[in-house]
N, C-alpha and C positions, 0 to 999 in steps of 0.2 A: 504494500500500500504506500503511495507516495506521501510526501510531507504536505500537510494542508496549512498554509499560512493564514493567519487571521490578524487584522489590524485591530488592536485593542485600544479604543479611544476613550479618553476621559469623559467626553460629553456625548459619546455614543454608547449603545449597549455593549457591555463587556463580554468577554469570552466565558462560555459555560462549558466546562470540560467534564466528560464522563470518566470517572475514576473507578476502575474495577478492582475487585479483590485479586490478590496475586500480582499487583502491578509491578513490584520490584522484580519478580521473577520474569515477567514479560519483558521488562527493559533489558534484563541480562541476556535474554535470548533474542534481542533485537526486534521484538514485536512492537507495533506502534500503538499509541493511545488512540482511542476513537473519540470523535468530537460529537457531542449532542447537537443536532442540527435544527432544533426548534428555533423559530423566530429568525431564521437566516435571511439576510438581505445581501445580494451580490451585485457588483457593478457589471456593466455590459461585457467587459472583457474578463470577468471572473477575478478581477484584481483584489477586491476588498470585500471581506465578509465580516459580519458581526453577530454576536449572540448575546442575549440578555443575561446580565449578571445576577438576576434574582435567583433565589433558591428554586431548584427544579427537582423533580422526583429522582432523577438519576445523575445530576451534575451539580457543579458549583463554580463560583468565581474564585480562581486561584488567589486573587489579590485582595479579597475581602475576607478578613478573619481577625485573629488575635495572636499575641505571643503567649506561649505557655512554657513553663519550666520543663526542661528535658535533661535528665542526668546523663544521657548518652552523648551529649554535645561537649566539646566542639568536635569537628571532623578531624583535626590534626593539632599537633603541638608546634607552636611557633619556633621552638628551639631546634626542631629537626627539619624545618623547611628551609631550603637554601635560597628561596626566591624573595623573601620578605624584606622590604625597605625598613630602615630603622624608624621612620616616621609613622609606620603602622604597627610596629612591634611594641605594643603597650606594656606587656609583661616584662620585656627586656628592660624597659625604662622605668620600672618600679611601680606599675599600677598594683595596688595592694588587694583590691577586690577581684574576685573571679566569677562572681555570679552572672555578670554580663555575658559570659561564654555559654551559659546554660539555658538558652532560650531557643525554641524552634517555632517556626511560623505554622500556625494551624488554620487553614481555610475553614469557613463556616460549616461546610457539610461534606468534606472529603479529605483525604490524606494525600499529600504530595509524596512522590517517591523519594526515598533516601538516596543521596548521591552515591554512585558506585563508579569510582575512577577507572577500574579495570574494564567494566562494561562500556564506559565512555570511549576508552582507547580501542577496544575491539570494534565498536560500531563505527568509529571515525578513523579507522586505520588508513594511513596514507593521505589524510585530509589536513586542511589548513584552516584555522580559526583565527580571525583578526579582530582585535578591539581597536577602535579608532576614536580618539578623543583626548580628554584632559587627564588630570591626576585621579579622577574618579574611575576612569578606564584603567589606569595603572592599578588602583585598588582592587578592581574586579579581576584583572588579568593575573595579578599575583595570587589572589585568592584561589582562582581556578587551578593554577599551577600547583599550589600547595595541596589542594583537595585531591588532585590526581596523584601527586607524589606520595601522599599518605596511603593510597590504595596499592601502589606498586613501588615501595620504598627502595627496592633493589634494581629498579629499571635504570638503564643508562640514559642520562639526560645531557643536553647541551644547553647552556644558559649564556646568551649574549645580550648585554644591555648597553645600548648606545642611543643617541638621538639621531633622527626621530624614531628609528625602527629597532625594536628589541624582540628577541625570540626565546621561547622555551621549547625544546624539541625532545620528545620521548622517542629515542632512536629506534628501538626494535619494533615500534608500532608505526613509525613514520608520521606521527602526529605532531604538528607544530602549532604552538600558540603564539601569535604575533601581537605586538602592541605598536601602534603608530600614534605618536604624540602630536596632536594638533588641536589646541584648546578651543578654537573657534570653528573648526572644520573648514570654513572658507579661508581664503588666502590673506596673509599679511605680506605686503611687498614693501621694499625700500624704494622710496621716491625722493625727489629733491627736498620735499617738505618734511621728510622723516618716515616713520613707519605708518603704513596705510592699511587699514582693515578694509578689504574689498568685499563688500556684501554680495557682489554678483559674480564672483570668480572662485572656481575650484580647479586649480591647475597644479600647484605645488604638492607633490606627493600622491595625487589621486591615482596615478598609474599603479602604485603599489597596492591599492585596495582591490584592484581587478583580479579576477580569476581565483578568488578565495572561495572556500566551501561554506563558510559562515562569516558574516560581518556583523559586529555589534558596535553601533555608533553611539556617541554620547557627547553632549555639549550643553553648557549654560553657566557653569561655575565661574568662568573667567569673564563672561559678558558683563557682570556687575562690578568688576574691579575698577577703581578710580585711583588717581594720584600716582604714586611711584609703582604701584602694582599693576597699573593699566598696561596692557600689552601693545598699545598702538598710540599714535599721535593724532591721526586723522582717520575719518571714515569716508570711504568712497561709496556713494549711492548713485549708480548710473554714471553720468559724466560729472557729477558734483562732488566736491570735497567739503566735508563739514568737520568742525572741531568735535562735535558731540551730537547726540540725538537720544531720544527715548530708547532705553536699552531693550525694552521688550519689542519695540518696533524694529530695532536693529536685528535682534535675535530672530524675529519672524522673517525678515528679508533674507538673512543669511541661511536660515534653515530651509526656506523655500528654494534657494539655490542648491542646497544639498539634495532636496527632494527631486529636483529636476535632474541632477546628476545621476541619482539612482535610477530614475525612469529611463534615462538615455543610455546608461552604461552597464547596468547589472541585469543579467539574465536570471530572474528569480526562480526559474525551473531548475537551475543548477546551483545557485547561491542562496542560502537562507539569510535574510536580512532582518536585523533587529534594531530597534532603538531603545537604549536603556533610558527608562523614565527619569524624571528630574530627581536628583539626589538632594535632600533638604539639609539645611544647617540648623543648629540649635544654639545660636548666640543670644536670642531674644526670648527670655522665659515667659514674657507676656503671651506668647503664642500658645502656651499650654497652662496658662493661669498661674504662673510663678514669676511675676514681673521682675524680681530682683535677681533671678538666677540665670545661668547658662548651662551648658552641658557639663561643666566642671563640677565634680562631686556627685553626679547622678549615678545611681546604682541599679535601677530597674526600669523596664519599659513603662509607658503609659498603659493603663488598663483600657479594655474595650477595643473597638474597631475604627473609631473616628478620631481625627486630630482636631482639637478645639478650634483652631483658626482656619481649618480647611486647607485645600491644596493651593500651592502658589500659582500666581498668574502664568508663570512660564510653562506650567503643565498644560494650560489651555492653548498656548502657542503651539506646543508639540502636537496636540490633538488636531488643531486647525490645519497644520501642514500635512500631517499624515492622511487626513481625510481628503485632501486634494490630490494625492498621488495616484498614479496609474498602477504602479507595481505594488505587490503585496509586501508589507512590512509589518512585523510583529512587534508591538510595544510591550516591553517588560515594564508593567505599570507598578514600579517599586516605590512610588512616592509616598503613599499613605503608610504602608507598612514600615517604611524607613523613618517617617516622621514620628512614629510611635517609639522609636529607639533613641531617645535622648541620652541614654546611658552608654551608647556604643561607640562614641567618638574617642580619639586619643586624649582629648583635653590637654592636660599638662604632662602627659606621658608619651609624647611624640619625639622627645630627644632634642627639641630645639628651644626649649624654655618658654614657648608661647602657650596659648590656649586654643587648641585646634578643635573646633566644633563643626568642621566641614568634612573632613575625611573620616575613615572608620578603622577601628582596631582590627588586626588580623591575629588569630582567628576572630570572626565576628560577623557583622551584618552582611558584607559582600558574599559570604559563603551561602547565605540564603538567596541572594540574587542569582548565584550560579546554580543553586538547586532548582530554582524556577526556570532558568535557561535550560538546564538538563531535562526538565519535564517538557518544556516547549519543543525541544529538539527531538523528543521521543513521540510526538503526536503523529 
């Protein structure tokens, strides 16, 4: 049975996946998940389908649920994984509590398969998976490498880390995990006026994204940066150069350029395309009704299934762009489940002396992102 892509859009009905008993055994034997096809709507070219996320007799929305304590977690020990950057290795830098490692994501009315790195390698033998984006892509890439390594600790690996392209290869399986660092996805070029963020161009590096078997894109984190951390001096919008503009508008224009690139350059019958949903920050405690707090010192997730302040506007931008695309793209809608994890950031345990409420500890939340990617790849 072929892979069935579904665009999971925030403002459109969400995916409802039928989870059967014995799912982990089915995954190990390379069987596919079946998709409940109630309420399906398809575009004329078959490009985009959507299913309602409400509870149904035989299915559920993978991204609607809650965090539960799970003594079997984490998937791996950070001290035995050779791929983790210090900024994500919270235990190495002295985080005293470990309860944040012991939570699993539980959808409302089904169980997602536990990750099996050996089964992943068998199924994707000889294939190439690429993460394209910013440091949140780095977070997810290193997480997947560690999860697989924990399943086959004696497997020979090659680890090459350089800018902009890094790789982890599991040699005997011929599986390579690529990371292409490009925080805005669209181009930044050097012109006479300085660094220019070109909202209408994807040229630099895009050839490297072609002919992959799986592509996982991500962007937003850097679009909000200002001052010394801003990655550009001017923005090019068509033929105009501007000093600045509304960042959500800029993100929409840039992501629209990305969507056009995918439509024109990716054969989605051969390449599985994902967009990693917006990864939230936890600097402002007022978002979860603790106005004087941040992620620092948080030791447990928020209860329930909803984040008090709702999803960020950037998630709506992603939804709008994906809904306009011709090719099938699967949205890993990790925003709300990640918003609930105010406890999962490095905070002051990232090794740089700051308070990091943007990235995530490893082991930690990105392992769940990859567990959901694993489930999606098995459909």
